BATOR-417699 format. One record per residue (C-alpha): residue number from 0; x, y, z. Coordinates in Angstrom, 3 decimals. Each point is the difference from the previous one (the first is absolute). Layout:
N
  resi        c1        c2        c3
   NUM         X         Y         Z
...
END
This chain:
163
  resi        c1        c2        c3
     0     0.000     0.000     0.000
     1     1.281     3.387    -0.817
     2    -0.953     2.654     2.489
     3     1.683     2.787    -1.914
     4    -0.865     2.737     2.496
     5    -1.874     0.741     3.201
     6    -1.162     3.534     0.803
     7    -1.688     1.721     2.903
     8    -2.367     2.603    -1.326
     9    -3.034     1.256     1.900
    10    -1.736     0.718    -3.292
    11     0.509    -3.563    -1.309
    12    -0.421     0.150    -3.814
    13    -0.018     3.593    -1.253
    14     1.963     2.123    -2.479
    15     3.509    -0.680     1.306
    16    -0.498    -3.732     0.467
    17    -2.083    -0.459    -3.150
    18     2.085     2.110    -2.353
    19     3.515     0.548     1.313
    20     0.715    -3.183     1.961
    21    -1.732    -2.467    -2.322
    22     1.757     1.557    -2.994
    23     3.372    -0.357     1.745
    24    -0.585    -3.478     1.457
    25    -2.088    -1.672    -2.708
    26    -2.180    -2.164     2.266
    27    -2.561    -2.368    -1.457
    28    -2.029     0.153     3.246
    29    -0.472     2.491     2.813
    30    -1.102    -1.576     3.254
    31    -1.547     2.497     2.388
    32     0.176    -1.476     3.486
    33    -2.549     1.791     2.133
    34    -2.540    -1.583     2.327
    35    -2.502     2.866    -0.347
    36     0.256     0.400    -3.779
    37    -0.418    -3.750    -0.452
    38    -3.463     0.299     1.606
    39    -1.130     3.066    -1.976
    40    -1.403    -0.424    -3.495
    41     0.076     3.779    -0.451
    42     3.682     0.245     0.915
    43     0.889    -3.012    -2.172
    44    -1.811     1.608    -2.931
    45     1.964     3.238     0.430
    46     3.276    -1.918     0.188
    47    -0.882    -1.913    -3.181
    48    -0.670     3.275    -1.819
    49     3.398     1.362     1.087
    50     1.890    -3.140    -1.088
    51     1.709     0.353    -3.391
    52    -1.246    -2.009    -2.975
    53     1.827    -3.291    -0.369
    54     0.757    -0.302     3.723
    55    -2.109    -2.361     2.096
    56    -1.185     1.069     3.440
    57    -0.732    -2.028     3.107
    58    -1.357     1.635     3.162
    59     0.519    -2.430     2.861
    60    -0.082    -0.003     3.764
    61     3.320    -0.739     1.678
    62    -0.715    -3.628     0.846
    63    -1.262    -0.880    -3.479
    64     2.902     1.830    -1.677
    65     2.540    -1.964     2.038
    66    -1.758    -3.302    -0.715
    67    -0.287     0.587    -3.744
    68     3.590     1.193    -0.324
    69     1.335    -2.934     2.019
    70    -2.201    -2.405    -2.003
    71     1.971     1.160    -3.078
    72    -3.116     1.411    -1.664
    73     1.977     2.844    -1.591
    74     3.270    -1.772    -0.805
    75    -0.166     0.748    -3.730
    76    -0.728     3.701     0.532
    77     1.938     3.136     0.882
    78    -1.747     1.172     3.160
    79    -0.002     3.519     1.445
    80    -1.306     0.034     3.587
    81    -1.634     3.155     1.351
    82    -1.233     0.546     3.566
    83    -0.878     3.039     2.103
    84     1.864    -0.842     3.198
    85     3.203    -1.721     1.118
    86    -1.868    -2.430     2.267
    87    -1.504    -1.631    -3.094
    88     3.488    -0.831    -1.249
    89     1.094    -1.183     3.439
    90    -2.913    -2.470    -0.003
    91     0.910    -1.199    -3.499
    92     3.683    -0.443     0.884
    93    -0.868    -1.843     3.230
    94    -2.278    -2.282    -2.056
    95     2.994    -0.894    -2.191
    96    -0.550     2.238    -3.028
    97     3.454     0.710    -1.470
    98     0.210     3.796     0.064
    99     3.586     1.239    -0.198
   100    -0.620     3.745    -0.375
   101    -2.827     2.447     0.650
   102    -0.298     3.418    -1.600
   103    -1.434     2.329     2.626
   104    -1.712     2.456    -2.308
   105    -2.884     1.899     1.518
   106    -1.442    -0.039     3.489
   107    -2.333     2.951     0.392
   108     0.098     2.521     2.781
   109    -2.648    -0.064     2.718
   110    -0.355     1.696     3.377
   111     1.743    -3.001     1.583
   112     3.014    -0.284    -2.328
   113     3.384     1.641    -0.184
   114     1.900     0.619    -3.205
   115     3.004    -2.116    -1.009
   116     0.179     1.382    -3.555
   117    -2.344     2.291    -1.918
   118    -2.122    -3.022    -0.967
   119     0.556    -2.442     2.878
   120    -1.749     0.592     3.308
   121     0.037    -2.518     2.846
   122    -1.283    -0.776     3.465
   123     2.034    -1.922     2.587
   124    -1.667    -3.298    -0.960
   125     1.202     0.472    -3.608
   126     3.552     0.574     1.218
   127    -0.117    -3.198     2.062
   128    -1.328    -1.912    -3.017
   129     2.743     1.360    -2.273
   130     2.577    -1.032     2.607
   131    -1.445    -3.537     0.019
   132     0.086    -0.182    -3.800
   133     3.611     1.195     0.046
   134     0.879    -2.623     2.637
   135    -1.547    -2.664    -2.258
   136     2.385     1.021    -2.786
   137    -2.383     2.055    -2.129
   138     1.767     2.959    -1.627
   139    -2.068     3.184     0.267
   140     0.429     2.868    -2.438
   141    -1.704     3.373    -0.227
   142    -0.813     0.963    -3.575
   143    -3.093     1.910    -1.055
   144     0.366    -0.334    -3.793
   145     2.447    -1.899    -2.208
   146     1.845     3.214    -0.931
   147     0.861     0.697     3.651
   148     3.146    -1.449     1.521
   149    -0.773    -2.947     2.261
   150     1.034     0.706     3.602
   151     0.686    -2.637     2.629
   152    -3.020     0.359     2.272
   153     1.285    -1.230     3.367
   154     2.490     2.879     0.488
   155    -2.910     2.412    -0.589
   156    -1.918    -1.726     2.796
   157     3.033    -0.002     2.286
   158     0.486     3.720    -0.671
   159    -3.647     0.536     0.972
   160     0.568    -1.894     3.248
   161     2.843     2.355     0.895
   162    -2.078     3.123    -0.648
END
């Protein structure tokens, strides 16, 4: 199975993912892993409309995504994983899904978050989850769009901790 990329993006499939990242990566399937979206026909419909022609889309809850990936359902495809939050990826990795790197792209600002970069905002629970992913050997990079330089994400978090 070729997981060609995994991205955290609070907007899931939208302009940057649909146009910039899929053009750069060339996936044959985008798998949105989101427990809420998987239950919402309206949200799934919107995600389908945003998905580029010629790219298949699956919208799965975390448990089903892990099972289908580990059952080799997508082995012949180039898969681009997209999820809103780091805890989704932690659950997938703990289930045995082979994710080597995660692009931390966009985590929106709320009243509870603090800014790590102009597009990445976290709460303490996110930081703890990123630290667990790092400890499990997952490389984390911050990169909003393909034209931006990829930055190692953990030093950005460590800098935040010192602030």
